[in-house]
N, C-alpha and C positions, 0 to 999 in steps of 0.2 A: 192721624198718621198718614203721611203721604203715600200714595200707591204708585207703583211702577207701571207706566203705560207702555203699550206696544211700540217698539221702535225707539224707545228713549231709555238710556241708562239712568239709574237713580243718582243719588248724591253720595257724598263721601262716606265710605265705610259700609255701604250696602253690598257686601260681597261675600262670596265663599272663599275658599283657599285654593282653588284649582283653576286651570284654564286661562285663556288669554283672549282678549278681543281681537278681531280681525285686523289685518293691516290697514284696511280702509278707515277703520275707526281711529286707529292711532294717528294716521296722517291727518284726518279731519281735526282731531283734538290738538295735534301739534300746531296746526295753523291757528286754531282758536286761541291756544295758549300764548303764542307769540304776540298776537294782537292785544290780548288782555294785559300782559305784562307791560307792554309799551304804554298802554292807556293808563295803567296804575302809576307807572313811573312819571308820566307827564302830569298826572293829577297831583302827585306829591310835589313835583317841581313848581306847579302853579300855586300850591297852598302849603308851603313849608311850615307855616306857623299854626297849623291845626292843633288845638289844645288837647292834652291827654285827659282821659276820663279820670274820675276819682276812683282809686283802687281800694276796695274794701273787702274784708273777710266775708261779710254777709252776702254781698253780690257774687263773690267767687264761689261760695258754697252753693248758692242758688244756680249758678251756671253749671256746676258739676252735677247737681241733682237733676237738672233738665237733661244733661247728657246721659245719665244713667237711666232716666225714665225712657228715653228713646232707645237705648240699648235693650232694656227689658221689654220694650214693645216691638223689638225686631227691626227697628228702623236702621240701626247702624251696628257695626261690629268693630272688633280690633283685639289685638292680642293682650291688651292691658285692661280691657273692659271688665273681665271677670274679677280681677284683683281690685279694681276700683269700685265696682258696683255691687259685688256679691261677697267676695271673700274678705274684704276689708284690709287687704295687704298693701294697697296703694292709698295713702292717707294724705289729705290736704293739710298743709302747714300754714302757709301765709301767702298773701297777694304781694307780688313784686311790683308789677306795673301794668297799666292799661295804656295803650297808645294807638290812636287812629284805628280803633277796632281790635287791635292785637291784644291778646290776653297772655300774661306770663305769670305763672303760679309756681310756688315752691311746694314740694310734696316729699314724702318718703315712700319708697317702694321696697317692700320686704327688708326694711331697715336701712335702705340705701337712700341718701338724699338725691333728688332729681328735680328737674324743671319740666313743667307742663306748659306747652305753648299752643296757641291757635291764632290764626289770622283774624278770626271772627268769634264773637261770643256765642252765637246760636247756629245750630246746624242748618236752620232754614235760611240763614243769610247767604249761603253758598248757592250760586246759580246752577241749575240742572244742566247736564250735558246732553245735547242732542246728537246722537250717533246714528250712522246708517242702520236702517232697520235690519238688513241682513246680517250686520255685524253682531247685533244683540242676539238674534235668533240662531245664528251660526254656532255659537258656543253654548246656547242654552243657559242654564243656571251658572255653569262654570265661567261664562264670559263676564259675570259680575265682578270677578276678582280684580279685573283691570280698572273698574270704575273708580275705585279709591285712588289708584295711582294717577289716572287721567285727571281727576278733579283736583287732587293735590298739586299736580303739575301746573294747573292753571291758576289755582287760588293761593297756594302756599309755596312760593318759590324757595324760601329758606329751607323748608322741609326737603325739597328736591335736592338743593345744593348740599345740605348735610348728608343726605342719603348717598349722593354721588361721591362725596369726598371721604366718607368714613373709612373706606378701605384703601384710600390713596394718600391720605394726608394726616400726619400727626398734629397738624395745626388747625384741625376742625373737629367739632364735637360729633361723636357717633349718635345715631338715632337708636334709642333703646326699645321703642315700641310705640303703639298708638291705640287710641280709643276714639273712633269716629274722627272728628276734625281736630282733636287734640293729639299731640305727639310728645314723647318724652325724650329728654336728653340728659346727659350727665350734669350734675350740679357742680359748678366751679364758682368761687367767689370772684365777682367782676371787679375790674379796676375802678378807681374813683379819684377825682382831683383832690379829695379830702385826705388821701394817703400821701405821706411824704414821698414815698417811692412810687406813687400812682397805683401800686398793686399791694394787697395784703401779703406780708412775708411771714406771718406767724406759722403757716402750715408748710413752708418751704423747707427742704431738707438741709440741715447743717448750716443754718445762717447764724453766725455768731453776732452778739450784740455790738453796738458801737458803729462808728463811721466806717471801719474797715469791712464789717459784715455787710452793711448796706451797699458799699461800693462794689463788693464782689457780686452781690445779688443783682445790682443794676447792670453790671457788665455782662453777666450771664443772660439776663432778660434781653438786653440790647442785641446780643449776638443771636438769640433765638428769633427776635424780630427780623434781623437781616436774613436768617435762614428762611423764614416765612416769605419774605419779599422775593428771594431767589426762587423758592419753590413755586409760588403763585405766578411768577413771571415765565418760568422755563419748563415746568414739569408736566404741563397739560397740553392738549392739542391747541388750546387758545389761552391767552393771557387772562388771568382773573383779576379784575379791578375792584378795589375796595373804595367805595365812595362815601363811607361814613366812618372815619377813623377817630376814635376817642377812647379813653381808658375803659369806659363802661362797656364797650363792645368786645373787650378781650379779657382773658383771665390767664393765670399761670398755674401750671401743675407744680407738684412738689420738687420736680427736677428742673424747674425754671423754663420749661417749654411753654411758649406763648400759644394760646388757643383762641381762635376767633369764635366767639359765642353768640354773636348776632350778625348775620349776613344778609339781612333784608336788603341792604344797599350794596350788594356785591354782584358783579355781572361779568360773564365771559365776554371776550372781545367783540364777537358779532353783535350781541345785544348792546354793549357799550357804544358802539358806533351808531347804532340805530337811535339810541337815546340822545346822544350828543348832537346829531345832525338835524338841528331845528332852525326855524327862522330867527333872525336876530337883527338888532340895530346897533349893537355894541358888544364888546367881549363879556360884559357882565351877564348878558343873556345866555351865554354859553357855559355857565357854571352850573353843574348838576351836583349839589352838595360838595364833596371834596374832589370831584372829577371835572376838570376844566378843558375846554377847547377854545378856539379863537373865532371871532366873527369875520367872515369875508364880506366886507362892505360893498364889494362889486356886485354881489348877488344876494346880499343880506341873508347869508346862510352860515350857520356854525359848522366848523370843520368836524368831520366824523372821527378824527383821530384825537385822542386825549393828549394834551400838551404837558401836563404834569404827570406824576407817577405815584405808585404806592409808597416808594421809598421817600420821595419828597414830602408827602403828607405825614408819614410816620416821623421823619426828622422834625417836621414843624410842630406836630401835636404831641409827640411822646419824647423824643430825644432832647428837644430844647429844654424841657422841664428838668431832665436829668443832668445835662451837661452845661447848663448856663446858670440857672438859679441856685443850684446846690453845690457849686464848685468848692466853696469854702469848707465843706464838711468831708470832702473826699480825702482818703488816706493814700493818695498817690502823688507823685511829684508834680509841682505846678506846671513845668513845661509840657508834660503829657496832658494835663487838664486843659491847658490852652490850645494844644493841637486838636483835642477832641472838640472843644467849643468851636474853634474855627471851621473844622470839617463839618460839624452839624449845621452851622450857619450857612455855609456854602450849599449844603444839601437841601436845606429847608426853603431856600428862595425859589418859588415856583417858576418865575420868569427867567431867571438866569439859567436854571436847568433846562427850561424849554428852548432857550436860544442856543444851548450848547449841543455839540454833536453827540450822538449816542455813546461814543466812547468816553466822553467826559463824565456822563452819568455813571457809567461802569467804573471809572476811576474813583469817583467819590465813594461808591459802594465798597470797593476794595480798600480804600484808604481808611474808612470807618472800621472795617473788619480788622485791619492790621493794628489800628490804634487800640481797639478793644482787646485784642489778643495781648498786646503789650501791657495793657492795664491788668489783665489777669496774671501775667507773669510777675509784675511788680507786687501785686497783692500776695501772691504765693511766696515770693521772696521775703516779704515783710513778716509773714507768719512763721517763718523758720526761726 
């Protein structure tokens, strides 16, 4: 068991429940965090094809057993540790996936389905934080409470983002608790290209069978995606960019609210600009997953400003599937189908949107919203 040295905070979860680190410690860690996040982002950019590990129940149970051994040894804590390691009220169910060190497991907590996540398998994989000596001694044992938050800020950006958004957005998962380096979020069934409507509709409220039922569900989900786009664009101090848009990273609630369930590749505007502004020899060097900028060949530097948008990528990767390939099954008039298809195609073209003035992008948004509202009215009328 690792021991805490004088002048050095421990690792994730070695904390009490009171007190705060000093301001100097927070500033030092904030600077460290910013550098780490950028380095991680650039590493992923350079090696996007890193293969996922094999996801097995045996290995997952071994990971959680090691977690509990460290909890029982006093190395880490968390408000879910007792239920996981002692009371047996948090039970492992199955392994969902491993990817680039990240572990995602399904479990039940007091009868409620949840997801357990960690950026790394082992507690020892996390780097220790070096904080000013006076900051650690200033708060005594109470100062250890902030260690968890500081380390997670540097090592598990998704945890931080979910924690920040849980009281601000209905489009993000709330954090339910943690044990050491694992944290729990609500379980929602993720989307998949295997679903005809991209998302499972069995648990959604009041979805009738047949083409009309699917059409109504799709229009409701599409409107919720537009609400999320507007929310992430306008409702925070900085725009929130989604750089990995695919059905698997979203889920829907029973009322058709779209929820982002994987935000590893989501960045607020200042970090987005820092990631994009890299050296380049062509525009392809300026693509960071689904977030694009352009190469200035005069200085061989990517622009710091993203040239596509969340709306464009969602139109391309989600709306195209709904409003192009499945038009024949829709229970709405063909002229409205065609208008929707044309609006989605206009929205999905990244370079035409990039060349258009900001007002044009806004016009596409409102055009889509108006057409989807018209779709809902048509469906309601057909049901009478």
